[in-house]
N, CA, C and O atoms as a Tripos MOL2 file, in Angstrom:
@<TRIPOS>MOLECULE
protein
  312   311    78     0     0
PROTEIN
NO_CHARGES

@<TRIPOS>ATOM
      1 N           0.8270   -1.1790    0.0000 N.3       1 MET1
      2 CA          0.0000    0.0000    0.0000 C.3       1 MET1
      3 C           0.8690    1.2400    0.0000 C.2       1 MET1
      4 O           1.9360    1.2560    0.6130 O.2       1 MET1
      5 N           0.4320    2.2450   -0.6630 N.am      2 GLN2
      6 CA          1.1640    3.4960   -0.6320 C.3       2 GLN2
      7 C           0.6270    4.3310    0.5110 C.2       2 GLN2
      8 O          -0.0790    5.3210    0.3150 O.2       2 GLN2
      9 N           0.9720    3.9150    1.6760 N.am      3 HIS3
     10 CA          0.4360    4.5880    2.8510 C.3       3 HIS3
     11 C           1.4350    4.4990    3.9820 C.2       3 HIS3
     12 O           2.1270    3.4910    4.1240 O.2       3 HIS3
     13 N           1.5160    5.5130    4.7650 N.am      4 GLY4
     14 CA          2.3640    5.4690    5.9480 C.3       4 GLY4
     15 C           1.7780    6.3600    7.0230 C.2       4 GLY4
     16 O           1.2810    7.4500    6.7410 O.2       4 GLY4
     17 N           1.8380    5.8990    8.2260 N.am      5 LEU5
     18 CA          1.3070    6.6510    9.3540 C.3       5 LEU5
     19 C           2.3760    6.8020   10.4090 C.2       5 LEU5
     20 O           3.2300    5.9300   10.5720 O.2       5 LEU5
     21 N           2.3290    7.8960   11.1160 N.am      6 ARG6
     22 CA          3.2190    8.0520   12.2600 C.3       6 ARG6
     23 C           2.6610    7.3140   13.4720 C.2       6 ARG6
     24 O           3.4180    6.8750   14.3380 O.2       6 ARG6
     25 N           1.3540    7.1780   13.5330 N.am      7 ASP7
     26 CA          0.7170    6.5130   14.6650 C.3       7 ASP7
     27 C           0.4280    5.0570   14.3180 C.2       7 ASP7
     28 O           0.0360    4.7370   13.1960 O.2       7 ASP7
     29 N           0.6270    4.1930   15.2910 N.am      8 ALA8
     30 CA          0.3240    2.7740   15.0900 C.3       8 ALA8
     31 C          -1.1740    2.5910   14.8930 C.2       8 ALA8
     32 O          -1.9800    3.2740   15.5250 O.2       8 ALA8
     33 N          -1.5340    1.6810   14.0300 N.am      9 VAL9
     34 CA         -2.9280    1.3590   13.7520 C.3       9 VAL9
     35 C          -3.1410   -0.1010   14.1360 C.2       9 VAL9
     36 O          -2.3720   -0.9650   13.7140 O.2       9 VAL9
     37 N          -4.1620   -0.3900   14.9220 N.am     10 PRO10
     38 CA         -4.4240   -1.7940   15.2530 C.3      10 PRO10
     39 C          -4.6450   -2.6150   13.9830 C.2      10 PRO10
     40 O          -5.3140   -2.1650   13.0530 O.2      10 PRO10
     41 N          -4.0880   -3.7980   13.9550 N.am     11 THR11
     42 CA         -4.2440   -4.6830   12.8050 C.3      11 THR11
     43 C          -5.7170   -4.8960   12.4930 C.2      11 THR11
     44 O          -6.1050   -4.9550   11.3260 O.2      11 THR11
     45 N          -6.5400   -5.0110   13.5310 N.am     12 ARG12
     46 CA         -7.9780   -5.2350   13.3080 C.3      12 ARG12
     47 C          -8.6080   -4.0720   12.5380 C.2      12 ARG12
     48 O          -9.5780   -4.2740   11.8080 O.2      12 ARG12
     49 N          -8.0660   -2.8500   12.6930 N.am     13 THR13
     50 CA         -8.5800   -1.7010   11.9400 C.3      13 THR13
     51 C          -8.3180   -1.8870   10.4520 C.2      13 THR13
     52 O          -9.2070   -1.6630    9.6300 O.2      13 THR13
     53 N          -7.1080   -2.2930   10.1040 N.am     14 LEU14
     54 CA         -6.7780   -2.5250    8.7020 C.3      14 LEU14
     55 C          -7.6150   -3.6640    8.1240 C.2      14 LEU14
     56 O          -8.1010   -3.5670    6.9970 O.2      14 LEU14
     57 N          -7.7830   -4.7270    8.8810 N.am     15 ILE15
     58 CA         -8.5980   -5.8520    8.4170 C.3      15 ILE15
     59 C         -10.0410   -5.4120    8.1930 C.2      15 ILE15
     60 O         -10.6620   -5.8100    7.2080 O.2      15 ILE15
     61 N         -10.5820   -4.5940    9.0960 N.am     16 ARG16
     62 CA        -11.9540   -4.0930    8.9450 C.3      16 ARG16
     63 C         -12.0640   -3.2290    7.6900 C.2      16 ARG16
     64 O         -13.0580   -3.3180    6.9700 O.2      16 ARG16
     65 N         -11.0620   -2.3970    7.4170 N.am     17 LEU17
     66 CA        -11.0810   -1.5590    6.2160 C.3      17 LEU17
     67 C         -11.0610   -2.4230    4.9530 C.2      17 LEU17
     68 O         -11.7670   -2.1260    3.9890 O.2      17 LEU17
     69 N         -10.2600   -3.4840    4.9530 N.am     18 LEU18
     70 CA        -10.2310   -4.3930    3.8070 C.3      18 LEU18
     71 C         -11.5630   -5.1230    3.6560 C.2      18 LEU18
     72 O         -12.0440   -5.3130    2.5390 O.2      18 LEU18
     73 N         -12.1540   -5.5300    4.7680 N.am     19 ALA19
     74 CA        -13.4620   -6.1860    4.7230 C.3      19 ALA19
     75 C         -14.5140   -5.2280    4.1640 C.2      19 ALA19
     76 O         -15.3430   -5.6240    3.3440 O.2      19 ALA19
     77 N         -14.4800   -3.9820    4.6010 N.am     20 ASP20
     78 CA        -15.4180   -2.9820    4.0840 C.3      20 ASP20
     79 C         -15.2350   -2.7930    2.5810 C.2      20 ASP20
     80 O         -16.2110   -2.7290    1.8340 O.2      20 ASP20
     81 N         -13.9750   -2.7020    2.1410 N.am     21 ALA21
     82 CA        -13.6900   -2.5280    0.7130 C.3      21 ALA21
     83 C         -14.2120   -3.7080   -0.0980 C.2      21 ALA21
     84 O         -14.6220   -3.5480   -1.2480 O.2      21 ALA21
     85 N         -14.1920   -4.8860    0.5050 N.am     22 ALA22
     86 CA        -14.6720   -6.0960   -0.1650 C.3      22 ALA22
     87 C         -16.1890   -6.2180   -0.1170 C.2      22 ALA22
     88 O         -16.7650   -7.1160   -0.7310 O.2      22 ALA22
     89 N         -16.8360   -5.3120    0.6130 N.am     23 GLY23
     90 CA        -18.2850   -5.3740    0.7380 C.3      23 GLY23
     91 C         -18.7590   -6.3540    1.7940 C.2      23 GLY23
     92 O         -19.9360   -6.7140    1.8260 O.2      23 GLY23
     93 N         -17.8480   -6.7900    2.6620 N.am     24 TYR24
     94 CA        -18.1960   -7.7320    3.7210 C.3      24 TYR24
     95 C         -18.6310   -6.9530    4.9530 C.2      24 TYR24
     96 O         -17.8330   -6.2270    5.5450 O.2      24 TYR24
     97 N         -19.8880   -7.1020    5.3380 N.am     25 ALA25
     98 CA        -20.4220   -6.3600    6.4750 C.3      25 ALA25
     99 C         -20.5050   -7.2030    7.7390 C.2      25 ALA25
    100 O         -20.9370   -6.7180    8.7840 O.2      25 ALA25
    101 N         -20.0940   -8.4590    7.6460 N.am     26 GLY26
    102 CA        -20.1830   -9.3560    8.7940 C.3      26 GLY26
    103 C         -19.1240   -9.0730    9.8420 C.2      26 GLY26
    104 O         -18.3080   -8.1610    9.7120 O.2      26 GLY26
    105 N         -19.1670   -9.8800   10.8750 N.am     27 GLU27
    106 CA        -18.2220   -9.7320   11.9770 C.3      27 GLU27
    107 C         -16.8600  -10.3000   11.5710 C.2      27 GLU27
    108 O         -16.7780  -11.3510   10.9360 O.2      27 GLU27
    109 N         -15.8130   -9.6000   11.9420 N.am     28 VAL28
    110 CA        -14.4560  -10.0920   11.7220 C.3      28 VAL28
    111 C         -13.9790  -10.6720   13.0450 C.2      28 VAL28
    112 O         -13.8730   -9.9660   14.0470 O.2      28 VAL28
    113 N         -13.6980  -11.9570   13.0320 N.am     29 LEU29
    114 CA        -13.2810  -12.6470   14.2510 C.3      29 LEU29
    115 C         -11.7690  -12.7790   14.2910 C.2      29 LEU29
    116 O         -11.1210  -12.9730   13.2620 O.2      29 LEU29
    117 N         -11.2180  -12.6720   15.4880 N.am     30 GLU30
    118 CA         -9.7850  -12.8500   15.6640 C.3      30 GLU30
    119 C          -9.5150  -14.2740   16.1160 C.2      30 GLU30
    120 O         -10.1650  -14.7840   17.0280 O.2      30 GLU30
    121 N          -8.5510  -14.9060   15.4680 N.am     31 ALA31
    122 CA         -8.1770  -16.2660   15.8320 C.3      31 ALA31
    123 C          -7.3480  -16.2370   17.1070 C.2      31 ALA31
    124 O          -6.6110  -15.2870   17.3710 O.2      31 ALA31
    125 N          -7.4840  -17.2760   17.8720 N.am     32 ASP32
    126 CA         -6.6980  -17.3930   19.0880 C.3      32 ASP32
    127 C          -6.1370  -18.8030   19.1150 C.2      32 ASP32
    128 O          -6.9340  -19.7370   19.0250 O.2      32 ASP32
    129 N          -4.9050  -19.0300   19.2250 N.am     33 PRO33
    130 CA         -3.8090  -18.0980   19.4750 C.3      33 PRO33
    131 C          -3.3370  -17.4270   18.1890 C.2      33 PRO33
    132 O          -3.7320  -17.8270   17.0940 O.2      33 PRO33
    133 N          -2.4820  -16.3960   18.3240 N.am     34 PRO34
    134 CA         -1.9620  -15.7170   17.1420 C.3      34 PRO34
    135 C          -1.0650  -16.6410   16.3230 C.2      34 PRO34
    136 O          -0.5720  -17.6550   16.8170 O.2      34 PRO34
    137 N          -0.8700  -16.2750   15.0890 N.am     35 SER35
    138 CA         -0.0200  -17.0340   14.1830 C.3      35 SER35
    139 C           1.3910  -17.1740   14.7400 C.2      35 SER35
    140 O           1.9140  -16.2490   15.3610 O.2      35 SER35
    141 N           2.0000  -18.3250   14.5170 N.am     36 ALA36
    142 CA          3.3800  -18.5460   14.9590 C.3      36 ALA36
    143 C           4.3460  -17.6300   14.2200 C.2      36 ALA36
    144 O           5.4350  -17.3440   14.7180 O.2      36 ALA36
    145 N           3.9520  -17.1660   13.0240 N.am     37 LYS37
    146 CA          4.8170  -16.2710   12.2510 C.3      37 LYS37
    147 C           4.8920  -14.8740   12.8570 C.2      37 LYS37
    148 O           5.9120  -14.1970   12.7300 O.2      37 LYS37
    149 N           3.8350  -14.4450   13.5050 N.am     38 SER38
    150 CA          3.8090  -13.0820   14.0380 C.3      38 SER38
    151 C           3.0870  -13.0270   15.3770 C.2      38 SER38
    152 O           2.0750  -12.3380   15.5040 O.2      38 SER38
    153 N           3.5890  -13.7400   16.3730 N.am     39 PRO39
    154 CA          2.9180  -13.7200   17.6750 C.3      39 PRO39
    155 C           2.9730  -12.3320   18.3060 C.2      39 PRO39
    156 O           4.0210  -11.6870   18.3340 O.2      39 PRO39
    157 N           1.8520  -11.8970   18.7980 N.am     40 GLY40
    158 CA          1.8070  -10.6280   19.5090 C.3      40 GLY40
    159 C           1.7980   -9.3920   18.6320 C.2      40 GLY40
    160 O           1.8400   -8.2780   19.1530 O.2      40 GLY40
    161 N           1.7460   -9.5500   17.3220 N.am     41 VAL41
    162 CA          1.7100   -8.3780   16.4440 C.3      41 VAL41
    163 C           0.2560   -7.9670   16.2870 C.2      41 VAL41
    164 O          -0.5080   -8.5870   15.5460 O.2      41 VAL41
    165 N          -0.1090   -6.9130   16.9960 N.am     42 ASP42
    166 CA         -1.4980   -6.4700   16.9200 C.3      42 ASP42
    167 C          -1.6080   -5.0300   16.4400 C.2      42 ASP42
    168 O          -2.6460   -4.3910   16.6180 O.2      42 ASP42
    169 N          -0.5360   -4.5130   15.8280 N.am     43 TRP43
    170 CA         -0.5690   -3.1610   15.3010 C.3      43 TRP43
    171 C           0.3770   -3.0590   14.1150 C.2      43 TRP43
    172 O           1.2600   -3.8960   13.9320 O.2      43 TRP43
    173 N           0.1780   -2.0200   13.3140 N.am     44 ILE44
    174 CA          0.9910   -1.7580   12.1390 C.3      44 ILE44
    175 C           1.3550   -0.2790   12.1600 C.2      44 ILE44
    176 O           0.5040    0.5690   12.4300 O.2      44 ILE44
    177 N           2.6080    0.0310   11.8780 N.am     45 ALA45
    178 CA          3.0330    1.4270   11.8190 C.3      45 ALA45
    179 C           4.1440    1.5740   10.7940 C.2      45 ALA45
    180 O           4.9150    0.6400   10.5700 O.2      45 ALA45
    181 N           4.2300    2.7250   10.1780 N.am     46 ALA46
    182 CA          5.3130    3.0380    9.2480 C.3      46 ALA46
    183 C           5.7740    4.4580    9.5160 C.2      46 ALA46
    184 O           4.9620    5.3830    9.5570 O.2      46 ALA46
    185 N           7.0650    4.6330    9.6970 N.am     47 ASP47
    186 CA          7.6290    5.9690    9.8740 C.3      47 ASP47
    187 C           8.2860    6.3640    8.5600 C.2      47 ASP47
    188 O           9.3280    5.8190    8.1940 O.2      47 ASP47
    189 N           7.6890    7.2980    7.8610 N.am     48 LEU48
    190 CA          8.1860    7.7160    6.5600 C.3      48 LEU48
    191 C           8.9950    9.0030    6.6240 C.2      48 LEU48
    192 O           9.2230    9.6420    5.5970 O.2      48 LEU48
    193 N           9.4290    9.3880    7.8110 N.am     49 THR49
    194 CA         10.1740   10.6310    7.9720 C.3      49 THR49
    195 C          11.3850   10.6700    7.0490 C.2      49 THR49
    196 O          11.5740   11.6400    6.3150 O.2      49 THR49
    197 N          12.2030    9.6290    7.0780 N.am     50 HIS50
    198 CA         13.4150    9.5980    6.2620 C.3      50 HIS50
    199 C          13.0760    9.6190    4.7680 C.2      50 HIS50
    200 O          13.7190   10.3280    3.9940 O.2      50 HIS50
    201 N          12.0810    8.8550    4.3750 N.am     51 THR51
    202 CA         11.6640    8.8200    2.9720 C.3      51 THR51
    203 C          11.2130   10.1940    2.5080 C.2      51 THR51
    204 O          11.5600   10.6300    1.4100 O.2      51 THR51
    205 N          10.4480   10.8680    3.3330 N.am     52 THR52
    206 CA          9.9680   12.2010    2.9890 C.3      52 THR52
    207 C          11.1210   13.1940    2.9110 C.2      52 THR52
    208 O          11.1850   14.0050    1.9870 O.2      52 THR52
    209 N          12.0280   13.1300    3.8760 N.am     53 GLU53
    210 CA         13.1610   14.0610    3.8940 C.3      53 GLU53
    211 C          14.0980   13.8410    2.7100 C.2      53 GLU53
    212 O          14.5310   14.8070    2.0810 O.2      53 GLU53
    213 N          14.4160   12.5930    2.3990 N.am     54 VAL54
    214 CA         15.3980   12.2970    1.3580 C.3      54 VAL54
    215 C          14.7940   12.3560   -0.0430 C.2      54 VAL54
    216 O          15.4000   12.9150   -0.9570 O.2      54 VAL54
    217 N          13.6190   11.7900   -0.2130 N.am     55 LEU55
    218 CA         13.0210   11.6860   -1.5400 C.3      55 LEU55
    219 C          11.8970   12.6830   -1.8010 C.2      55 LEU55
    220 O          11.4760   12.8730   -2.9420 O.2      55 LEU55
    221 N          11.4190   13.3140   -0.7390 N.am     56 GLY56
    222 CA         10.2920   14.2200   -0.8970 C.3      56 GLY56
    223 C           8.9850   13.4890   -1.1740 C.2      56 GLY56
    224 O           8.0210   14.0800   -1.6600 O.2      56 GLY56
    225 N           8.9650   12.1900   -0.8560 N.am     57 TRP57
    226 CA          7.7910   11.3660   -1.1190 C.3      57 TRP57
    227 C           6.8490   11.3960    0.0670 C.2      57 TRP57
    228 O           7.2850   11.4020    1.2190 O.2      57 TRP57
    229 N           5.5610   11.4140   -0.2180 N.am     58 ALA58
    230 CA          4.5370   11.3260    0.8210 C.3      58 ALA58
    231 C           3.3980   10.4670    0.2860 C.2      58 ALA58
    232 O           3.1700   10.4310   -0.9240 O.2      58 ALA58
    233 N           2.6880    9.7800    1.1600 N.am     59 PRO59
    234 CA          1.5690    8.9430    0.7170 C.3      59 PRO59
    235 C           0.5160    9.7600   -0.0200 C.2      59 PRO59
    236 O           0.2500   10.9100    0.3300 O.2      59 PRO59
    237 N          -0.0740    9.1590   -1.0360 N.am     60 ARG60
    238 CA         -1.1330    9.8310   -1.7960 C.3      60 ARG60
    239 C          -2.5190    9.5360   -1.2570 C.2      60 ARG60
    240 O          -3.4720   10.2480   -1.5740 O.2      60 ARG60
    241 N          -2.6430    8.5020   -0.4510 N.am     61 TYR61
    242 CA         -3.9540    8.0490    0.0070 C.3      61 TYR61
    243 C          -3.9830    7.9270    1.5250 C.2      61 TYR61
    244 O          -2.9620    7.6610    2.1590 O.2      61 TYR61
    245 N          -5.1660    8.1250    2.0980 N.am     62 ASP62
    246 CA         -5.3060    7.8200    3.5180 C.3      62 ASP62
    247 C          -5.4740    6.3040    3.6460 C.2      62 ASP62
    248 O          -5.5510    5.5970    2.6410 O.2      62 ASP62
    249 N          -5.5280    5.8200    4.8630 N.am     63 LEU63
    250 CA         -5.5420    4.3780    5.0910 C.3      63 LEU63
    251 C          -6.7570    3.6940    4.4610 C.2      63 LEU63
    252 O          -6.6160    2.6350    3.8490 O.2      63 LEU63
    253 N          -7.9390    4.2800    4.6020 N.am     64 ALA64
    254 CA         -9.1510    3.6690    4.0390 C.3      64 ALA64
    255 C          -9.0820    3.6120    2.5130 C.2      64 ALA64
    256 O          -9.4090    2.5850    1.9190 O.2      64 ALA64
    257 N          -8.6660    4.6910    1.8800 N.am     65 ALA65
    258 CA         -8.5610    4.7120    0.4170 C.3      65 ALA65
    259 C          -7.4930    3.7400   -0.0650 C.2      65 ALA65
    260 O          -7.6510    3.1040   -1.1070 O.2      65 ALA65
    261 N          -6.4170    3.6280    0.6860 N.am     66 SER66
    262 CA         -5.3470    2.6980    0.3350 C.3      66 SER66
    263 C          -5.8240    1.2500    0.4180 C.2      66 SER66
    264 O          -5.5200    0.4430   -0.4610 O.2      66 SER66
    265 N          -6.5680    0.9200    1.4680 N.am     67 ALA67
    266 CA         -7.1060   -0.4330    1.6090 C.3      67 ALA67
    267 C          -8.0600   -0.7430    0.4600 C.2      67 ALA67
    268 O          -8.0260   -1.8400   -0.0980 O.2      67 ALA67
    269 N          -8.9050    0.2110    0.1080 N.am     68 GLU68
    270 CA         -9.8460   -0.0030   -0.9950 C.3      68 GLU68
    271 C          -9.1120   -0.1700   -2.3210 C.2      68 GLU68
    272 O          -9.4570   -1.0500   -3.1100 O.2      68 GLU68
    273 N          -8.1040    0.6610   -2.5740 N.am     69 ALA69
    274 CA         -7.3320    0.5460   -3.8140 C.3      69 ALA69
    275 C          -6.6120   -0.7970   -3.8860 C.2      69 ALA69
    276 O          -6.5110   -1.3920   -4.9590 O.2      69 ALA69
    277 N          -6.1170   -1.2690   -2.7560 N.am     70 THR70
    278 CA         -5.4540   -2.5730   -2.7150 C.3      70 THR70
    279 C          -6.4430   -3.6740   -3.0640 C.2      70 THR70
    280 O          -6.1180   -4.5820   -3.8290 O.2      70 THR70
    281 N          -7.6540   -3.6000   -2.5050 N.am     71 TRP71
    282 CA         -8.6740   -4.6090   -2.7850 C.3      71 TRP71
    283 C          -9.0590   -4.5950   -4.2600 C.2      71 TRP71
    284 O          -9.1370   -5.6500   -4.8890 O.2      71 TRP71
    285 N          -9.2990   -3.4210   -4.8120 N.am     72 VAL72
    286 CA         -9.6820   -3.3060   -6.2200 C.3      72 VAL72
    287 C          -8.5630   -3.8460   -7.1120 C.2      72 VAL72
    288 O          -8.8320   -4.5540   -8.0820 O.2      72 VAL72
    289 N          -7.3290   -3.5210   -6.7930 N.am     73 HIS73
    290 CA         -6.1930   -4.0260   -7.5710 C.3      73 HIS73
    291 C          -6.1460   -5.5540   -7.5190 C.2      73 HIS73
    292 O          -5.9200   -6.2090   -8.5370 O.2      73 HIS73
    293 N          -6.3570   -6.1090   -6.3410 N.am     74 ALA74
    294 CA         -6.3430   -7.5690   -6.2010 C.3      74 ALA74
    295 C          -7.4390   -8.2090   -7.0530 C.2      74 ALA74
    296 O          -7.2200   -9.2540   -7.6660 O.2      74 ALA74
    297 N          -8.5990   -7.5940   -7.0920 N.am     75 LEU75
    298 CA         -9.7050   -8.1390   -7.8880 C.3      75 LEU75
    299 C          -9.4110   -8.1070   -9.3800 C.2      75 LEU75
    300 O          -9.8300   -8.9970  -10.1200 O.2      75 LEU75
    301 N          -8.6980   -7.0950   -9.8140 N.am     76 THR76
    302 CA         -8.4670   -6.9240  -11.2500 C.3      76 THR76
    303 C          -7.2100   -7.6220  -11.7470 C.2      76 THR76
    304 O          -6.9730   -7.6760  -12.9540 O.2      76 THR76
    305 N          -6.4040   -8.1550  -10.8440 N.am     77 THR77
    306 CA         -5.1620   -8.7930  -11.2790 C.3      77 THR77
    307 C          -5.1170  -10.2820  -10.9930 C.2      77 THR77
    308 O          -4.1660  -10.9560  -11.3890 O.2      77 THR77
    309 N          -6.1120  -10.8020  -10.3230 N.am     78 VAL78
    310 CA         -6.1080  -12.2350   -9.9930 C.3      78 VAL78
    311 C          -6.8830  -13.0130  -11.0250 C.2      78 VAL78
    312 O          -6.9930  -14.2350  -10.9230 O.2      78 VAL78
@<TRIPOS>BOND
     1     1     2 1
     2     2     3 1
     3     3     4 2
     4     3     5 am
     5     5     6 1
     6     6     7 1
     7     7     8 2
     8     7     9 am
     9     9    10 1
    10    10    11 1
    11    11    12 2
    12    11    13 am
    13    13    14 1
    14    14    15 1
    15    15    16 2
    16    15    17 am
    17    17    18 1
    18    18    19 1
    19    19    20 2
    20    19    21 am
    21    21    22 1
    22    22    23 1
    23    23    24 2
    24    23    25 am
    25    25    26 1
    26    26    27 1
    27    27    28 2
    28    27    29 am
    29    29    30 1
    30    30    31 1
    31    31    32 2
    32    31    33 am
    33    33    34 1
    34    34    35 1
    35    35    36 2
    36    35    37 am
    37    37    38 1
    38    38    39 1
    39    39    40 2
    40    39    41 am
    41    41    42 1
    42    42    43 1
    43    43    44 2
    44    43    45 am
    45    45    46 1
    46    46    47 1
    47    47    48 2
    48    47    49 am
    49    49    50 1
    50    50    51 1
    51    51    52 2
    52    51    53 am
    53    53    54 1
    54    54    55 1
    55    55    56 2
    56    55    57 am
    57    57    58 1
    58    58    59 1
    59    59    60 2
    60    59    61 am
    61    61    62 1
    62    62    63 1
    63    63    64 2
    64    63    65 am
    65    65    66 1
    66    66    67 1
    67    67    68 2
    68    67    69 am
    69    69    70 1
    70    70    71 1
    71    71    72 2
    72    71    73 am
    73    73    74 1
    74    74    75 1
    75    75    76 2
    76    75    77 am
    77    77    78 1
    78    78    79 1
    79    79    80 2
    80    79    81 am
    81    81    82 1
    82    82    83 1
    83    83    84 2
    84    83    85 am
    85    85    86 1
    86    86    87 1
    87    87    88 2
    88    87    89 am
    89    89    90 1
    90    90    91 1
    91    91    92 2
    92    91    93 am
    93    93    94 1
    94    94    95 1
    95    95    96 2
    96    95    97 am
    97    97    98 1
    98    98    99 1
    99    99   100 2
   100    99   101 am
   101   101   102 1
   102   102   103 1
   103   103   104 2
   104   103   105 am
   105   105   106 1
   106   106   107 1
   107   107   108 2
   108   107   109 am
   109   109   110 1
   110   110   111 1
   111   111   112 2
   112   111   113 am
   113   113   114 1
   114   114   115 1
   115   115   116 2
   116   115   117 am
   117   117   118 1
   118   118   119 1
   119   119   120 2
   120   119   121 am
   121   121   122 1
   122   122   123 1
   123   123   124 2
   124   123   125 am
   125   125   126 1
   126   126   127 1
   127   127   128 2
   128   127   129 am
   129   129   130 1
   130   130   131 1
   131   131   132 2
   132   131   133 am
   133   133   134 1
   134   134   135 1
   135   135   136 2
   136   135   137 am
   137   137   138 1
   138   138   139 1
   139   139   140 2
   140   139   141 am
   141   141   142 1
   142   142   143 1
   143   143   144 2
   144   143   145 am
   145   145   146 1
   146   146   147 1
   147   147   148 2
   148   147   149 am
   149   149   150 1
   150   150   151 1
   151   151   152 2
   152   151   153 am
   153   153   154 1
   154   154   155 1
   155   155   156 2
   156   155   157 am
   157   157   158 1
   158   158   159 1
   159   159   160 2
   160   159   161 am
   161   161   162 1
   162   162   163 1
   163   163   164 2
   164   163   165 am
   165   165   166 1
   166   166   167 1
   167   167   168 2
   168   167   169 am
   169   169   170 1
   170   170   171 1
   171   171   172 2
   172   171   173 am
   173   173   174 1
   174   174   175 1
   175   175   176 2
   176   175   177 am
   177   177   178 1
   178   178   179 1
   179   179   180 2
   180   179   181 am
   181   181   182 1
   182   182   183 1
   183   183   184 2
   184   183   185 am
   185   185   186 1
   186   186   187 1
   187   187   188 2
   188   187   189 am
   189   189   190 1
   190   190   191 1
   191   191   192 2
   192   191   193 am
   193   193   194 1
   194   194   195 1
   195   195   196 2
   196   195   197 am
   197   197   198 1
   198   198   199 1
   199   199   200 2
   200   199   201 am
   201   201   202 1
   202   202   203 1
   203   203   204 2
   204   203   205 am
   205   205   206 1
   206   206   207 1
   207   207   208 2
   208   207   209 am
   209   209   210 1
   210   210   211 1
   211   211   212 2
   212   211   213 am
   213   213   214 1
   214   214   215 1
   215   215   216 2
   216   215   217 am
   217   217   218 1
   218   218   219 1
   219   219   220 2
   220   219   221 am
   221   221   222 1
   222   222   223 1
   223   223   224 2
   224   223   225 am
   225   225   226 1
   226   226   227 1
   227   227   228 2
   228   227   229 am
   229   229   230 1
   230   230   231 1
   231   231   232 2
   232   231   233 am
   233   233   234 1
   234   234   235 1
   235   235   236 2
   236   235   237 am
   237   237   238 1
   238   238   239 1
   239   239   240 2
   240   239   241 am
   241   241   242 1
   242   242   243 1
   243   243   244 2
   244   243   245 am
   245   245   246 1
   246   246   247 1
   247   247   248 2
   248   247   249 am
   249   249   250 1
   250   250   251 1
   251   251   252 2
   252   251   253 am
   253   253   254 1
   254   254   255 1
   255   255   256 2
   256   255   257 am
   257   257   258 1
   258   258   259 1
   259   259   260 2
   260   259   261 am
   261   261   262 1
   262   262   263 1
   263   263   264 2
   264   263   265 am
   265   265   266 1
   266   266   267 1
   267   267   268 2
   268   267   269 am
   269   269   270 1
   270   270   271 1
   271   271   272 2
   272   271   273 am
   273   273   274 1
   274   274   275 1
   275   275   276 2
   276   275   277 am
   277   277   278 1
   278   278   279 1
   279   279   280 2
   280   279   281 am
   281   281   282 1
   282   282   283 1
   283   283   284 2
   284   283   285 am
   285   285   286 1
   286   286   287 1
   287   287   288 2
   288   287   289 am
   289   289   290 1
   290   290   291 1
   291   291   292 2
   292   291   293 am
   293   293   294 1
   294   294   295 1
   295   295   296 2
   296   295   297 am
   297   297   298 1
   298   298   299 1
   299   299   300 2
   300   299   301 am
   301   301   302 1
   302   302   303 1
   303   303   304 2
   304   303   305 am
   305   305   306 1
   306   306   307 1
   307   307   308 2
   308   307   309 am
   309   309   310 1
   310   310   311 1
   311   311   312 2
@<TRIPOS>SUBSTRUCTURE
     1 MET1         2 RESIDUE 1 A MET
     2 GLN2         6 RESIDUE 1 A GLN
     3 HIS3        10 RESIDUE 1 A HIS
     4 GLY4        14 RESIDUE 1 A GLY
     5 LEU5        18 RESIDUE 1 A LEU
     6 ARG6        22 RESIDUE 1 A ARG
     7 ASP7        26 RESIDUE 1 A ASP
     8 ALA8        30 RESIDUE 1 A ALA
     9 VAL9        34 RESIDUE 1 A VAL
    10 PRO10       38 RESIDUE 1 A PRO
    11 THR11       42 RESIDUE 1 A THR
    12 ARG12       46 RESIDUE 1 A ARG
    13 THR13       50 RESIDUE 1 A THR
    14 LEU14       54 RESIDUE 1 A LEU
    15 ILE15       58 RESIDUE 1 A ILE
    16 ARG16       62 RESIDUE 1 A ARG
    17 LEU17       66 RESIDUE 1 A LEU
    18 LEU18       70 RESIDUE 1 A LEU
    19 ALA19       74 RESIDUE 1 A ALA
    20 ASP20       78 RESIDUE 1 A ASP
    21 ALA21       82 RESIDUE 1 A ALA
    22 ALA22       86 RESIDUE 1 A ALA
    23 GLY23       90 RESIDUE 1 A GLY
    24 TYR24       94 RESIDUE 1 A TYR
    25 ALA25       98 RESIDUE 1 A ALA
    26 GLY26      102 RESIDUE 1 A GLY
    27 GLU27      106 RESIDUE 1 A GLU
    28 VAL28      110 RESIDUE 1 A VAL
    29 LEU29      114 RESIDUE 1 A LEU
    30 GLU30      118 RESIDUE 1 A GLU
    31 ALA31      122 RESIDUE 1 A ALA
    32 ASP32      126 RESIDUE 1 A ASP
    33 PRO33      130 RESIDUE 1 A PRO
    34 PRO34      134 RESIDUE 1 A PRO
    35 SER35      138 RESIDUE 1 A SER
    36 ALA36      142 RESIDUE 1 A ALA
    37 LYS37      146 RESIDUE 1 A LYS
    38 SER38      150 RESIDUE 1 A SER
    39 PRO39      154 RESIDUE 1 A PRO
    40 GLY40      158 RESIDUE 1 A GLY
    41 VAL41      162 RESIDUE 1 A VAL
    42 ASP42      166 RESIDUE 1 A ASP
    43 TRP43      170 RESIDUE 1 A TRP
    44 ILE44      174 RESIDUE 1 A ILE
    45 ALA45      178 RESIDUE 1 A ALA
    46 ALA46      182 RESIDUE 1 A ALA
    47 ASP47      186 RESIDUE 1 A ASP
    48 LEU48      190 RESIDUE 1 A LEU
    49 THR49      194 RESIDUE 1 A THR
    50 HIS50      198 RESIDUE 1 A HIS
    51 THR51      202 RESIDUE 1 A THR
    52 THR52      206 RESIDUE 1 A THR
    53 GLU53      210 RESIDUE 1 A GLU
    54 VAL54      214 RESIDUE 1 A VAL
    55 LEU55      218 RESIDUE 1 A LEU
    56 GLY56      222 RESIDUE 1 A GLY
    57 TRP57      226 RESIDUE 1 A TRP
    58 ALA58      230 RESIDUE 1 A ALA
    59 PRO59      234 RESIDUE 1 A PRO
    60 ARG60      238 RESIDUE 1 A ARG
    61 TYR61      242 RESIDUE 1 A TYR
    62 ASP62      246 RESIDUE 1 A ASP
    63 LEU63      250 RESIDUE 1 A LEU
    64 ALA64      254 RESIDUE 1 A ALA
    65 ALA65      258 RESIDUE 1 A ALA
    66 SER66      262 RESIDUE 1 A SER
    67 ALA67      266 RESIDUE 1 A ALA
    68 GLU68      270 RESIDUE 1 A GLU
    69 ALA69      274 RESIDUE 1 A ALA
    70 THR70      278 RESIDUE 1 A THR
    71 TRP71      282 RESIDUE 1 A TRP
    72 VAL72      286 RESIDUE 1 A VAL
    73 HIS73      290 RESIDUE 1 A HIS
    74 ALA74      294 RESIDUE 1 A ALA
    75 LEU75      298 RESIDUE 1 A LEU
    76 THR76      302 RESIDUE 1 A THR
    77 THR77      306 RESIDUE 1 A THR
    78 VAL78      310 RESIDUE 1 A VAL
């Protein structure tokens, strides 16, 4: 996604945004226990300070628009 936030976002927030983009209005359930690949990872964050300073790059989309664009791209390329 072309998105970066200074503040951490709960993983469940991103999953809900992807579910919304997919048109899924049902409940999103969390599995217990967490995956062995990423135990305890319940948030996502990106610090783009260096990228912005060096390259002058900044995200073009907010998190919701980025999730929707990712979903649409996945639908059109699979």
